[in-house]
C-alpha positions as CSV (number, residue, x, y, z in Angstrom):
1,M,109.3,206.8,104.9
2,T,107.7,205.3,102.6
3,V,107.8,201.8,102.2
4,E,107.4,200.1,99.0
5,V,105.2,196.6,98.4
6,P,107.4,193.8,97.0
7,E,105.8,192.7,94.0
8,I,102.9,189.9,94.8
9,P,102.6,187.2,92.4
10,R,99.3,186.6,90.9
11,T,97.8,183.7,89.3
12,E,95.3,184.8,87.0
13,R,93.7,180.8,86.6
14,V,94.1,178.0,89.6
15,E,92.8,175.0,88.2
16,L,91.8,172.7,91.4
17,V,90.1,169.2,92.0
18,A,86.7,169.6,93.4
19,G,86.9,166.3,95.4
20,E,90.6,167.3,96.7
21,T,89.9,171.6,97.3
22,A,87.3,172.9,100.0
23,L,87.0,176.3,100.4
24,V,87.0,178.2,104.0
25,V,85.3,181.3,104.6
26,V,86.8,182.9,107.6
27,D,84.9,184.7,110.5
28,M,82.4,186.6,108.6
29,Q,80.5,187.1,110.9
30,N,78.1,190.0,112.1
31,D,80.5,191.6,114.5
32,F,82.8,191.9,111.7
33,A,80.8,191.9,108.4
34,H,77.4,194.0,109.5
35,P,77.9,197.7,110.1
36,D,76.1,197.0,113.3
37,G,79.1,194.8,114.5
38,A,81.6,195.3,117.6
39,L,84.6,195.5,115.1
40,F,83.1,196.5,111.9
41,V,85.7,196.1,108.5
42,P,84.1,198.2,106.0
43,D,85.3,196.4,102.8
44,A,83.8,193.2,104.4
45,E,80.5,193.9,103.7
46,K,81.7,194.4,100.1
47,T,83.0,190.8,99.9
48,I,79.6,189.1,100.6
49,P,78.4,188.6,96.9
50,T,82.2,187.9,95.7
51,I,82.0,185.2,98.4
52,R,78.4,183.9,97.8
53,G,79.8,183.1,94.1
54,L,82.5,180.7,95.3
55,L,80.1,179.2,97.7
56,D,77.4,178.6,95.4
57,R,80.3,177.4,92.7
58,F,81.5,175.0,95.4
59,R,78.5,174.0,96.2
60,E,77.0,172.8,92.7
61,K,80.4,171.1,92.4
62,G,79.6,169.0,95.7
63,A,83.1,170.2,97.2
64,P,83.7,170.8,100.7
65,V,82.8,174.0,102.7
66,F,83.7,175.2,105.9
67,F,83.6,178.1,107.9
68,T,85.2,179.4,110.8
69,Q,83.3,181.3,113.5
70,D,85.5,183.3,116.1
71,W,83.3,182.6,119.6
72,H,84.5,184.2,122.6
73,D,83.5,183.7,126.2
74,E,82.0,186.9,128.1
75,D,85.8,187.3,130.0
76,D,87.9,186.0,127.3
77,P,91.3,187.4,127.4
78,E,91.2,188.7,123.9
79,F,89.2,191.2,124.9
80,R,92.1,193.0,126.6
81,I,93.6,193.4,123.0
82,W,90.6,194.0,121.1
83,P,86.8,195.7,122.4
84,R,84.6,192.9,123.2
85,H,83.1,191.0,119.9
86,A,81.8,187.4,118.6
87,V,80.8,186.3,122.1
88,A,79.6,183.2,122.0
89,G,75.7,182.8,121.1
90,T,75.1,186.4,120.2
91,W,73.8,188.1,117.2
92,G,77.4,189.2,116.6
93,A,79.0,186.3,116.6
94,E,76.7,184.6,114.0
95,I,77.4,184.3,110.4
96,V,76.0,187.1,108.1
97,A,72.5,185.5,107.0
98,E,73.7,185.8,102.8
99,L,76.5,183.3,103.6
100,A,74.8,181.2,106.0
101,P,75.8,177.3,106.2
102,R,73.9,174.6,104.8
103,P,73.1,171.3,106.5
104,G,76.5,169.4,106.1
105,E,78.6,172.1,105.9
106,K,81.2,172.5,109.2
107,V,81.2,175.4,111.4
108,V,84.3,175.7,113.3
109,K,84.2,177.5,116.6
110,K,87.5,179.2,117.3
111,L,89.2,180.8,120.0
112,R,91.9,182.8,119.1
113,Y,92.7,183.8,114.9
114,D,94.0,180.7,114.0
115,G,91.3,178.4,112.3
116,F,93.6,175.6,113.4
117,Y,94.5,176.1,116.8
118,G,92.4,174.2,119.5
119,T,90.0,173.2,117.1
120,P,89.0,170.1,114.5
121,L,89.7,171.8,111.4
122,E,92.7,169.8,110.4
123,H,91.1,166.4,111.2
124,L,88.1,167.3,109.2
125,L,89.6,168.6,106.4
126,R,91.4,165.5,106.4
127,L,88.5,162.6,106.4
128,A,87.1,164.7,103.6
129,G,90.1,164.1,101.3
130,V,91.0,168.2,100.9
131,K,94.6,168.8,100.0
132,T,93.9,172.6,98.9
133,L,92.5,175.3,100.6
134,V,90.7,178.4,99.2
135,L,90.5,180.9,101.9
136,V,88.1,183.6,102.0
137,G,86.9,186.5,104.7
138,T,87.9,189.1,107.3
139,V,90.6,190.1,108.7
140,A,92.9,189.6,105.9
141,N,96.5,190.4,108.2
142,I,94.4,188.4,111.3
143,C,92.7,185.9,111.1
144,V,92.8,184.4,107.5
145,L,96.7,185.2,107.3
146,H,97.3,183.0,110.7
147,T,94.9,180.3,109.0
148,A,96.7,180.5,106.0
149,G,100.3,179.8,107.7
150,S,98.9,176.7,110.2
151,A,97.1,175.5,106.6
152,A,100.5,175.6,105.0
153,L,102.5,174.6,107.4
154,R,100.5,171.3,107.5
155,W,101.3,170.8,103.9
156,F,97.9,172.0,102.5
157,E,98.0,173.8,99.6
158,V,96.5,177.6,100.2
159,V,94.6,179.6,97.7
160,L,93.5,183.3,98.3
161,P,91.2,184.7,96.2
162,E,92.1,188.7,97.2
163,D,88.5,190.0,96.0
164,G,86.7,187.7,98.6
165,T,89.5,188.9,101.5
166,S,89.0,192.2,103.5
167,A,91.2,194.3,106.1
168,L,91.1,197.3,108.0
169,T,93.4,198.8,105.5
170,P,94.9,198.8,102.3
171,F,98.3,198.5,103.8
172,D,97.2,195.5,105.9
173,L,95.6,193.8,103.0
174,Q,98.7,193.9,100.9
175,A,100.8,192.6,103.9
176,A,99.1,189.6,104.1
177,L,98.6,188.9,100.6
178,R,102.8,189.2,100.7
179,Q,103.1,187.1,103.4
180,V,100.5,184.2,102.0
181,A,102.4,184.4,98.7
182,F,105.8,184.7,99.6
183,L,106.3,183.0,103.3
184,Y,103.5,180.2,102.6
185,Q,104.0,179.9,98.7
186,G,100.1,180.1,98.5
187,R,98.5,181.3,95.2
188,V,96.9,184.7,95.0
189,T,94.1,185.1,92.5
190,T,90.8,186.2,92.5
191,A,87.3,184.3,92.7
192,E,86.5,184.2,89.2
193,G,90.3,182.6,88.8
194,V,89.3,179.7,90.7
195,Q,88.2,177.0,88.4
196,L,87.0,173.7,90.0
197,L,87.6,170.5,87.8
């Protein structure tokens, strides 16, 4: 059986107000984005320069930057689903060096796929006056998608640069883009298409 991916609308240029827009870097940690990581996503490493470029632009404009960080106890029930990964305080749980957060940038430790579940992320975004989230990172159809969904359900606008997002398979990436664009009315674009005003 062949399954065709419905057409995913893409926006070439998305103009955003810097003071109302946050970049959220999802789970770009050693266990996912480094070849020696426990759950290495091969395409995640390739997105690092793209994400770094976005980080630089957000930082230059003084726009808010947030990071989510998968953060598990040694006996986390999630390890019944996935192999052991992102254990609190280990090298694997650290954000990759190329994207290291700067002082003042918020790092939100999370227990499950969704960056909002059981975390202060919404509160921190509201305090910063954020209305729109630019989401990048990994894994597209898992933590990125669930964070995008939670953002949309909280009435944040969602922008997803597909070249800054990675998945384990091309199908998984396309499925995530489809859900973000169709179900959550997010805008799919490229890193270059994100224009901060």
